[in-house]
C-alpha positions as CSV (number, residue, x, y, z in Angstrom):
1,M,38.7,-7.6,-14.4
2,N,38.6,-4.7,-16.8
3,R,36.4,-6.7,-19.1
4,I,33.9,-7.4,-16.3
5,V,33.7,-3.8,-15.4
6,M,33.1,-2.9,-19.1
7,I,30.4,-5.5,-19.4
8,V,28.6,-4.2,-16.2
9,A,28.9,-0.6,-17.4
10,G,27.6,-1.5,-20.8
11,A,24.7,-3.3,-19.2
12,L,23.9,-0.3,-17.1
13,I,24.0,2.0,-20.0
14,A,21.8,-0.3,-22.0
15,F,19.3,-0.6,-19.1
16,M,19.2,3.2,-18.8
17,L,18.8,3.7,-22.5
18,A,16.0,1.1,-22.6
19,S,14.2,2.6,-19.6
20,S,14.3,6.1,-21.3
21,M,12.9,4.6,-24.5
22,L,10.1,2.5,-22.9
23,F,7.1,3.8,-21.0
24,I,3.7,2.5,-19.8
25,V,0.4,4.2,-20.7
26,D,-2.2,3.8,-18.0
27,Q,-5.9,3.4,-19.0
28,R,-6.7,6.6,-17.1
29,R,-4.3,8.8,-19.0
30,F,-3.4,10.0,-22.4
31,A,0.3,9.9,-23.4
32,V,1.5,12.8,-25.6
33,V,4.9,12.3,-27.3
34,Y,6.9,15.4,-28.0
35,A,9.7,15.5,-30.6
36,L,11.9,18.5,-30.3
37,G,9.1,20.5,-28.7
38,E,6.4,19.5,-31.2
39,I,3.6,17.0,-30.6
40,K,4.5,13.9,-32.6
41,E,1.9,11.5,-31.3
42,V,-1.0,11.1,-28.9
43,I,-1.3,7.6,-27.5
44,T,-4.8,6.6,-26.2
45,E,-4.4,2.9,-25.9
46,P,-3.0,1.5,-22.6
47,G,0.1,-0.7,-22.5
48,L,3.9,-0.7,-22.9
49,K,5.1,1.9,-25.6
50,F,8.3,2.8,-27.2
51,K,9.9,6.2,-28.0
52,L,13.2,7.7,-28.8
53,P,15.5,8.6,-25.9
54,P,15.6,12.2,-24.6
55,P,16.1,14.8,-25.8
56,L,14.9,13.5,-29.1
57,Q,11.5,12.6,-27.7
58,N,9.7,13.3,-24.4
59,V,6.3,12.0,-23.0
60,V,3.7,14.0,-21.0
61,M,0.7,12.3,-19.4
62,L,-2.8,13.9,-19.3
63,D,-5.6,12.7,-17.1
64,R,-8.5,11.4,-19.3
65,R,-10.9,11.0,-16.3
66,V,-13.9,13.3,-15.7
67,Q,-12.9,16.5,-13.9
68,T,-15.0,18.8,-11.7
69,L,-14.9,22.5,-11.9
70,D,-16.6,24.3,-9.0
71,S,-17.6,28.0,-9.0
72,P,-14.6,29.8,-7.7
73,E,-16.6,32.6,-6.1
74,S,-20.3,33.5,-5.6
75,R,-21.2,36.6,-7.7
76,P,-24.7,38.1,-7.6
77,I,-26.8,37.7,-10.8
78,F,-29.8,39.8,-11.5
79,T,-33.0,38.1,-12.7
80,A,-35.7,39.6,-15.0
81,E,-37.3,41.0,-11.9
82,K,-34.1,42.8,-11.0
83,K,-33.6,40.5,-8.0
84,S,-30.1,39.6,-7.0
85,L,-29.3,35.9,-6.8
86,V,-26.2,34.1,-5.8
87,I,-25.7,30.8,-7.7
88,D,-23.1,28.1,-6.8
89,W,-22.5,25.7,-9.7
90,L,-20.3,22.9,-10.9
91,V,-19.3,21.6,-14.3
92,K,-18.1,18.1,-15.2
93,W,-15.7,17.9,-18.0
94,R,-12.9,15.8,-19.5
95,I,-10.2,16.1,-22.2
96,A,-11.6,15.2,-25.7
97,E,-8.8,16.4,-28.0
98,P,-5.4,16.2,-26.3
99,R,-3.6,18.2,-29.1
100,Q,-6.1,21.0,-28.9
101,F,-6.0,21.0,-25.1
102,I,-2.2,21.3,-25.1
103,R,-2.1,24.0,-27.7
104,N,-4.7,26.1,-25.9
105,S,-3.9,25.5,-22.2
106,G,-0.7,23.5,-22.0
107,V,-0.4,20.5,-19.8
108,N,-1.6,22.0,-16.6
109,M,-5.3,21.4,-15.7
110,R,-5.5,24.5,-13.7
111,N,-4.9,26.6,-16.8
112,V,-8.1,25.4,-18.5
113,E,-10.1,25.7,-15.3
114,N,-9.1,29.3,-14.8
115,R,-10.1,30.1,-18.4
116,L,-13.3,28.1,-18.3
117,S,-14.7,29.6,-15.1
118,P,-15.5,33.0,-16.6
119,V,-17.1,31.3,-19.6
120,V,-19.4,29.3,-17.3
121,Q,-20.3,32.4,-15.2
122,A,-21.1,34.4,-18.3
123,A,-23.4,31.6,-19.5
124,F,-25.3,31.5,-16.2
125,N,-25.6,35.3,-16.4
126,E,-27.2,35.2,-19.7
127,E,-29.7,32.5,-18.8
128,V,-30.6,33.8,-15.4
129,T,-31.3,37.4,-16.5
130,K,-34.0,36.1,-18.9
131,R,-36.0,34.4,-16.1
132,T,-37.8,35.2,-12.9
133,V,-36.8,34.1,-9.4
134,L,-39.5,31.4,-9.3
135,A,-38.3,30.0,-12.7
136,V,-34.7,29.8,-11.5
137,L,-35.6,28.3,-8.2
138,A,-38.2,25.8,-9.3
139,T,-40.0,25.7,-12.6
140,E,-37.1,26.2,-15.0
141,R,-34.2,25.1,-12.9
142,D,-33.4,22.1,-15.2
143,K,-33.8,24.1,-18.3
144,V,-31.3,26.7,-17.0
145,M,-28.7,24.0,-16.6
146,S,-29.5,22.4,-19.9
147,D,-29.2,25.8,-21.7
148,V,-25.9,26.6,-20.0
149,R,-24.6,23.2,-21.0
150,K,-25.5,23.9,-24.7
151,R,-23.7,27.2,-24.6
152,L,-20.6,25.6,-23.1
153,E,-20.4,22.8,-25.6
154,D,-19.5,25.1,-28.4
155,E,-17.1,27.1,-26.2
156,A,-15.4,23.9,-24.9
157,K,-14.3,22.8,-28.4
158,Q,-11.6,25.5,-28.5
159,F,-10.3,24.2,-25.2
160,G,-10.2,20.6,-26.5
161,I,-12.5,19.4,-23.8
162,E,-16.0,17.8,-23.6
163,I,-18.7,19.1,-21.2
164,I,-20.3,16.1,-19.4
165,D,-22.8,17.9,-17.1
166,V,-23.7,21.3,-15.6
167,R,-25.4,21.5,-12.2
168,I,-26.7,24.2,-9.9
169,K,-25.7,23.3,-6.3
170,R,-27.3,26.3,-4.5
171,V,-29.4,29.3,-5.3
172,D,-29.7,32.0,-2.7
173,F,-30.5,35.7,-2.4
174,S,-27.7,38.1,-1.8
175,A,-27.0,39.2,1.7
176,N,-28.9,42.5,1.5
177,I,-31.9,40.9,-0.2
178,T,-31.9,38.0,2.3
179,D,-32.1,40.4,5.3
180,S,-35.0,42.2,3.7
181,V,-36.8,38.9,3.0
182,Y,-36.3,37.7,6.5
183,R,-37.6,41.0,7.9
184,R,-40.6,40.8,5.6
185,M,-41.2,37.2,6.7
186,E,-40.9,38.2,10.4
187,S,-43.4,41.1,10.0
188,E,-45.8,38.9,8.2
189,R,-45.6,36.2,10.9
190,K,-46.1,38.9,13.5
191,R,-49.2,40.2,11.6
192,V,-50.6,36.7,11.5
193,A,-49.9,36.2,15.2
194,N,-51.6,39.5,16.1
195,E,-54.6,38.5,14.1
196,L,-54.8,35.2,15.8
197,R,-54.4,36.8,19.2
198,S,-57.2,39.3,18.3
199,T,-59.4,36.6,17.1
200,G,-58.7,34.6,20.2
201,A,-59.4,37.5,22.5
202,A,-62.7,38.2,20.7
203,D,-63.7,34.6,21.0
204,G,-62.7,34.6,24.7
205,E,-64.8,37.6,25.3
206,K,-67.7,36.1,23.5
207,I,-67.4,32.8,25.5
208,R,-67.1,34.7,28.8
209,A,-70.2,36.9,28.0
210,D,-72.1,33.8,27.1
211,A,-71.0,32.1,30.3
212,D,-72.0,35.1,32.4
213,R,-75.4,35.2,30.7
214,Q,-75.9,31.5,31.3
215,R,-74.8,32.0,34.9
216,Q,-77.3,34.9,35.4
217,V,-80.1,32.8,33.9
218,I,-79.2,29.8,36.1
219,V,-79.0,32.0,39.2
220,A,-82.3,33.8,38.4
221,E,-84.0,30.5,37.8
222,A,-82.6,29.0,41.0
223,Y,-83.7,32.1,43.0
224,R,-87.2,32.0,41.4
225,E,-87.4,28.3,42.3
226,A,-86.1,28.9,45.8
227,Q,-88.6,31.8,46.3
228,K,-91.3,29.5,45.1
229,I,-90.4,26.8,47.4
230,K,-90.0,29.3,50.3
231,G,-93.4,30.7,49.5
232,E,-95.0,27.3,49.6
233,G,-93.2,26.5,52.9
234,D,-94.4,29.8,54.4
235,A,-97.9,29.1,53.2
236,K,-97.8,25.7,54.8
237,A,-96.3,27.1,58.0
238,S,-99.0,29.8,58.2
239,A,-101.7,27.2,57.7
240,L,-100.2,25.1,60.4
241,Y,-99.9,28.1,62.7
242,A,-103.5,29.2,62.0
243,E,-104.7,25.7,62.7
244,S,-102.7,25.4,65.9
245,F,-103.5,28.9,67.1
246,G,-107.2,28.3,66.4
247,R,-107.2,25.4,68.7
248,D,-105.6,27.2,71.6
249,P,-105.8,31.1,71.4
250,Q,-104.0,31.6,74.7
251,F,-101.1,29.5,73.5
252,A,-101.1,31.5,70.3
253,Q,-100.9,34.8,72.2
254,F,-98.2,33.4,74.4
255,Y,-96.2,32.2,71.4
256,R,-96.5,35.6,69.7
257,S,-95.2,37.3,72.9
258,L,-92.2,35.0,72.9
259,E,-91.5,35.8,69.3
260,A,-91.7,39.5,70.1
261,Y,-89.3,39.1,73.0
262,R,-86.9,37.2,70.8
263,A,-87.1,40.0,68.1
264,S,-86.6,42.7,70.7
265,W,-83.6,41.2,72.4
266,N,-81.3,39.8,69.7
267,K,-78.1,40.6,71.6
268,K,-77.0,40.4,75.2
269,S,-76.3,44.1,75.2
270,D,-79.8,45.1,74.2
271,V,-81.6,47.4,76.8
272,M,-85.2,48.5,76.8
273,V,-86.7,51.1,79.2
274,V,-90.5,50.5,79.6
275,D,-93.2,50.3,82.3
276,P,-93.3,46.9,83.8
277,A,-97.1,47.2,83.9
278,N,-97.1,47.4,80.2
279,D,-99.0,44.7,78.3
280,F,-95.7,43.8,76.5
281,F,-94.6,41.9,79.7
282,K,-97.9,40.3,80.3
283,A,-96.6,36.9,79.2
284,M,-93.7,37.2,81.7
285,R,-96.1,38.0,84.5
286,G,-98.5,35.2,83.8
287,S,-102.1,35.3,83.2
288,G,-102.9,36.4,86.8
289,G,-99.9,38.4,87.6
290,A,-100.1,42.1,88.8
291,A,-98.0,45.0,87.9
292,A,-95.1,45.9,90.1
293,P,-95.7,48.8,92.5
294,A,-92.7,50.8,91.2
295,P,-91.8,51.4,87.5
296,A,-88.7,49.6,86.3
297,R,-85.8,51.6,84.7
298,G,-84.7,48.9,82.5
299,G,-84.7,45.2,81.8
300,K,-83.6,42.5,79.6
C-alpha cells in the first residue's frame, strides 16, 4: 500500500515538474524566457518548447499581432495660417524586437502606448504647423500621414516596435473656430437669400409693370374698337332714322316727342309743372286736340 502511494506521489511530482518545464508557443505570440530575472531567450517559432523549472527559468508571452493606438485626447494644433485644428489619429504598430521592447517598456502593452502617444502628437504638431488648412484637409492630407510615419519610424526603434501605418481619422476646427465659421456661413447664406429676394422682387415689379402696360394697351385698343363699332352703328341708325323720318314726317315728330317724354320722366317720382296747352304735350293731345280750359298744376 505504501509503495502504491509512493508511486502515485512520484508520478504526480513528475507530472508537475514536466508541466513546469514544457510550454506551448502560439503563432500569435513571442515567448520570452527569463533566467534569474535576465532575458535568456526569445522564441519566435510556434510549437512545444522546453525550459528549466521555476524559479530557474520563467516564460512571458508577448502579443506579436498588429496593435492599434488611438489618439487619447483631441488637442488643438495651429496651422501656418494660425488656425486651430483638432486632429484625431490612429497608429498601427507591432513588436519587432522583443528584447528592446521589454527593456524599454516592460511586458505591459499600455506602457509603450502611454509613451508613444506624446511622440505621435508631437510629430503631427510639427507637420501641421508647416501647412495651411486646405493642405491638411485635402491637398496634402496623405503627405502629412506619410511624413508623420517617417518621423515615427526612427523613434519607434528605441521602443522595439515597428510602425505599420499612420492615419488621420478626423480633422475639425476647434469649438470657438467652428462657431465663428458657422456664423460666417449663416450670414453668407442670409446675404445670398436677401440678394435673391431683392432680385425676385425687382423681377416681379418688372413683370407686373409690363402686365399693367399690356392691360392698358389692350383696354385702350378694345375701347377704340368699341367706339369705332358704336360710331358705325350710330351712323347706320341715324341713316335709318333719316330715311324713315323722311318718308313720314308726322311719325318722325311723334317719335321725337315720345323720346322727349321718356327722357323727361325716367322715374315714377318725377314731377313736371307746365301749361297743358304747351306744345310739349301736343303728341298726347293728338293732332286735332285743343288745350284744356284751365292750366294744369302738374302731371306725369
